[in-house]
C-alpha positions as CSV (number, residue, x, y, z in Angstrom):
1,M,10.6,10.0,-13.8
2,E,9.6,12.0,-10.8
3,E,9.1,10.1,-7.5
4,L,5.7,10.6,-5.8
5,F,4.3,9.8,-2.5
6,A,0.9,8.2,-2.1
7,E,-1.2,7.3,0.9
8,I,-3.6,4.4,0.2
9,L,-6.3,3.4,2.6
10,V,-7.9,0.0,2.2
11,T,-11.1,-1.0,4.0
12,G,-12.9,-4.3,4.2
13,K,-11.7,-7.7,5.5
14,V,-8.1,-6.7,5.3
15,Q,-6.6,-7.5,8.7
16,G,-5.8,-11.1,9.7
17,V,-5.7,-12.2,6.1
18,F,-1.9,-11.6,5.4
19,Y,-2.8,-8.3,3.5
20,R,0.3,-6.6,4.8
21,A,2.7,-9.4,4.0
22,H,1.4,-9.7,0.4
23,T,1.4,-5.9,0.0
24,K,5.0,-5.7,1.1
25,R,6.1,-8.5,-1.3
26,F,4.3,-6.9,-4.3
27,A,5.5,-3.4,-3.4
28,L,9.1,-4.7,-3.3
29,E,8.6,-6.4,-6.7
30,L,7.5,-3.0,-8.1
31,G,10.5,-1.3,-6.6
32,L,8.5,0.9,-4.3
33,K,9.5,2.3,-0.9
34,G,7.4,3.0,2.1
35,Y,5.3,0.9,4.5
36,V,2.1,-0.9,5.1
37,Q,0.4,-0.7,8.5
38,N,-2.8,-1.9,10.2
39,Q,-5.1,0.8,11.5
40,D,-7.1,0.7,14.7
41,D,-10.4,0.9,12.7
42,G,-9.6,-2.3,10.9
43,S,-8.3,-0.7,7.7
44,V,-4.8,-0.9,6.2
45,K,-2.8,2.2,5.4
46,I,-0.1,2.1,2.8
47,I,2.5,4.9,2.2
48,A,4.2,4.3,-1.1
49,Q,7.1,6.2,-2.7
50,G,7.9,5.7,-6.4
51,T,6.9,6.5,-9.9
52,Q,3.2,7.1,-10.7
53,P,2.9,4.0,-13.0
54,R,4.2,1.8,-10.2
55,I,2.0,3.3,-7.5
56,K,-1.0,2.9,-9.9
57,E,-0.1,-0.8,-10.2
58,L,0.0,-1.1,-6.4
59,E,-3.4,0.7,-6.2
60,L,-4.9,-1.7,-8.7
61,W,-3.5,-4.7,-6.8
62,C,-5.0,-3.3,-3.6
63,N,-8.5,-3.6,-5.0
64,Q,-8.0,-7.4,-5.1
65,G,-5.5,-8.1,-2.4
66,P,-4.6,-11.6,-1.3
67,K,-7.0,-14.5,-1.7
68,L,-8.4,-14.3,1.8
69,A,-9.1,-10.6,1.7
70,S,-12.4,-9.0,0.9
71,V,-11.7,-5.4,-0.1
72,K,-14.5,-2.9,0.2
73,T,-12.8,0.4,-0.7
74,V,-9.4,1.7,-1.8
75,Q,-8.7,5.4,-1.5
76,I,-5.6,7.0,-2.8
77,Q,-4.2,10.4,-2.1
78,Y,-1.0,11.8,-3.4
79,T,0.9,13.6,-0.7
80,K,4.1,15.5,-0.1
81,P,7.0,13.4,1.2
82,Q,6.6,12.6,4.8
83,E,10.0,10.9,5.3
84,E,12.7,9.2,3.3
85,F,12.4,5.5,2.9
86,T,15.1,3.0,1.9
87,T,12.9,0.0,1.4
88,F,9.3,-1.1,1.8
89,E,8.4,-2.5,5.3
90,R,5.5,-3.9,7.2
91,R,4.8,-2.0,10.4
């Protein structure tokens, strides 16, 4: 299966609730590569590299997030490769 890159932007109460840590753990379980990073506007940005079904699983998880999160929106955009990743990290 072809590897794709997706940029996912999550808004709501997603900082200070361990969103990045849980995202990293779930992404690694799915075998995805990339990173998760807080943004200055309070959102969380995820760059994910992997197969479309695995990225879709991550997108669906993002709508719920960890227990303390309150997700407002999840936007996904498939992009061209930005860099090569060897693992999934929290930035």
